C-alpha positions in Angstrom: 57.6 47.7 36.3 58.4 50.4 34.1 62.1 50.4 32.6 64.8 53.2 33.4 64.4 54.8 30.4 60.5 54.6 30.2 60.7 56.3 33.5 62.8 59.0 32.0 60.7 59.7 29.1 57.6 60.0 31.4 59.4 62.3 33.7 60.4 64.6 30.8 56.6 64.5 29.2 55.4 65.4 32.7 57.8 68.5 33.2 57.0 69.5 29.7 53.2 69.8 30.7 54.1 71.2 33.9 56.3 74.0 32.0 53.4 74.8 29.2 50.7 74.8 32.2 53.2 77.8 33.8 53.4 79.5 30.9 49.6 79.4 29.9 49.1 80.6 33.4 51.4 83.3 33.4 50.1 84.6 30.4 46.6 84.9 31.4 47.2 85.9 34.9 49.6 89.0 33.6 46.9 90.0 31.3 46.1 93.8 31.3 42.2 93.1 30.7 41.9 92.3 34.0 39.4 94.6 36.1 39.5 94.8 39.8 35.8 94.5 41.0 36.4 93.5 44.8 39.5 94.5 47.0 38.6 93.7 50.7 41.3 93.9 53.4 39.0 91.4 55.1 40.3 93.3 58.7 36.8 94.8 59.4 33.3 94.9 58.8 32.6 91.7 57.0 29.4 91.9 56.1 29.8 94.7 53.7 31.2 92.3 51.0 30.0 88.9 52.5 26.8 87.1 53.8 26.8 84.0 55.8 24.8 80.8 55.4 24.8 78.9 58.7 23.5 80.0 62.2 26.3 78.5 63.9 29.4 79.5 62.2 31.0 82.8 62.9 33.3 85.3 61.6 36.1 87.0 63.8 38.1 89.7 62.4 41.4 91.3 63.7 44.5 93.1 61.7 45.4 89.4 60.5 42.2 89.1 58.4 39.1 87.6 58.6 38.8 84.1 60.4 35.9 82.0 59.6 35.1 79.3 61.8 32.4 76.5 61.5 30.4 75.2 64.3 32.6 72.6 66.2 30.3 69.3 66.3 31.6 66.7 63.8 28.5 65.3 61.5 26.1 67.5 62.5 25.0 69.8 59.4 23.8 72.6 61.4 27.7 73.1 62.0 28.7 73.6 58.5 29.0 77.5 57.3 29.3 79.3 53.8 30.4 83.0 53.1 29.1 84.5 50.1 30.2 87.6 48.1 27.4 89.9 48.2 28.1 90.7 44.4 28.0 88.2 41.6 30.9 88.0 39.2 30.2 87.3 35.2 32.7 85.9 32.6 36.7 85.1 33.2 37.5 85.8 36.9 40.4 85.8 38.8 41.0 85.5 42.7 43.8 86.4 44.8 43.6 86.1 48.6 45.8 85.0 51.7 44.8 82.0 53.3 45.6 80.4 56.4 44.4 77.3 58.4 43.3 78.1 61.9 42.6 74.2 62.8 44.4 71.4 63.3 41.7 69.0 62.0 42.6 66.0 59.8 39.0 65.4 58.7 36.5 67.3 56.2 36.6 69.9 53.7 36.8 73.7 52.8 35.6 74.6 49.4 35.9 77.4 47.3 32.8 77.9 45.3 33.1 79.7 41.7 30.4 81.8 40.5 27.5 79.9 42.0 23.8 80.4 40.8 20.4 78.6 42.0 19.3 76.3 39.3 16.4 78.3 38.7 13.4 76.1 39.0 11.2 76.0 42.0 12.3 77.9 45.2 15.8 78.1 44.0 16.2 81.1 42.2 19.1 81.7 40.1 19.8 84.6 42.5 20.7 82.5 45.7 20.1 85.4 48.1 16.5 85.1 47.6 16.5 81.7 49.4 18.9 82.1 52.3 16.4 80.8 54.6 16.6 77.5 53.0 20.6 77.5 53.7 20.0 78.4 57.5 21.4 74.6 58.0 23.9 74.6 55.3 23.5 70.7 54.4 25.6 69.5 51.4 23.2 68.4 49.2 21.3 72.0 48.8 24.4 73.0 47.2 25.2 70.6 44.9 21.7 69.5 43.7 20.5 73.3 43.4 23.4 75.3 42.8 25.6 75.4 39.5 29.0 76.3 40.7 32.9 75.4 40.1 33.7 73.5 43.5 37.6 73.3 44.6 38.0 71.3 47.5 40.8 72.7 49.5 43.0 71.9 52.7 40.9 69.0 52.5 40.7 65.3 54.1 38.6 62.2 54.0 35.8 62.4 56.6 37.2 59.4 58.2 41.3 60.0 58.5 43.9 60.1 61.4 46.6 61.1 58.6 47.6 64.8 58.5 49.4 64.4 55.3 46.2 62.6 53.7 44.9 65.9 51.8 43.8 66.3 48.4 42.7 69.0 46.1 39.8 68.3 43.9 37.4 69.8 41.4 33.7 69.2 40.7 31.0 70.9 39.0 27.4 71.2 40.3 24.5 70.3 39.9 24.0 66.6 39.7 22.0 65.9 36.8 19.4 63.1 36.9 20.6 59.5 37.1 24.0 60.6 38.0 25.9 60.2 41.2 27.7 62.7 43.1 31.5 61.1 42.4 30.3 62.1 38.7 30.7 65.8 39.5 34.2 65.4 39.9 36.7 67.5 36.9 39.7 64.9 36.9 42.8 64.9 38.0 42.5 65.0 42.0 46.1 66.0 43.7 46.4 64.1 46.7 49.1 64.5 49.5 49.9 68.2 48.4 52.2 69.0 51.3 50.4 72.3 51.6 48.0 74.1 53.7 49.9 73.2 57.1 48.2 74.9 60.1 49.0 78.6 61.1 51.1 78.7 57.7 49.9 81.7 55.3 49.6 80.7 51.6 48.6 83.2 48.8 46.0 81.5 46.5 45.4 82.6 42.7 42.5 81.0 41.0 41.7 81.9 37.6 38.6 80.5 35.5 38.0 80.8 31.9 35.7 79.4 29.2 38.4 76.5 29.1 40.9 76.2 31.5 40.8 76.6 35.8 44.1 77.4 37.3 44.8 77.0 41.1 48.0 78.3 42.3 49.4 78.3 45.9 52.6 79.8 47.4 54.0 79.8 51.0 56.0 77.8 53.2 59.1 77.6 50.8 56.6 76.0 47.9 54.6 77.1 44.6 52.4 74.9 43.1 50.3 75.2 40.3 47.1 72.8 39.7 45.2 73.2 36.3 42.1 71.6 34.9 40.6 71.5 31.4 36.9 72.5 31.4 34.6 71.0 28.8 31.4 72.7 27.3 29.2 73.5 30.4 31.5 73.3 32.7 32.7 76.8 33.1 29.7 78.6 35.0 28.7 82.0 33.2 27.8 84.3 36.2 27.6 83.7 40.2 28.6 84.6 43.5 32.0 83.4 45.1 31.5 81.1 48.5 33.8 80.1 51.2 32.4 76.6 52.8 34.0 75.6 55.8 32.8 71.7 56.9 31.9 71.2 60.4 35.0 71.8 62.6 36.9 73.4 60.2 38.2 77.0 60.5 40.4 79.5 58.3 41.3 83.1 58.0 41.3 85.3 54.6 43.1 88.4 53.9 43.1 91.0 50.9 40.5 89.0 49.0 40.6 90.5 45.6 38.4 89.7 42.8 39.1 90.7 39.1 36.9 89.9 36.1 37.6 90.8 32.1 
């Protein structure tokens, strides 16, 4: 067991790292070089800025925002859904939006895809809109084998789970290269049991991706938490679309979705 002195030193070290991350996030977040590229209230005409993978998933809009609802059948790939930005974004990118879980599920995952393109071979053109038909059933393997985005799992639960507190936040980088396993796409560290993303609670999310860092900040329900990951060479996408994925049974509402680049 760790003695009290070592625990104290470790706590100080972790606090110092957290403070440094906050300073770095605040500096890049407040940069005057960000240019607003999308400002979508998400309250009407969602098809102006987004298109959908999956024939069963649906979008319901109101003054409260854009409620994206995956199909109700668990373990049925046709019931996944993805919303994609119609525009593609290049370079450093910042996302700001309000997110509210509208499900009470304790299984399956929501995913934010950052700057997705196809791998550019066979039918998988870099412009993913050219192979929308291949994603009418949005089976996960199509995405992690044939696209190259960063992936953030949020409001995420294991596919077998009964504990409503057993959520996690995890980052991955696609695609799976030859000889690798899906688990090897993970960029450490995964955060477990975050206490975030409670049903029917609205959170403000800020995501910033640079060449070397990924930041994910969540504010709401009297909490503010920042998660960060160092990106190695090849892990920061250069250009692509933003995607919102809900696995079967999952739903959430989005509002005031902003995208900046610089």
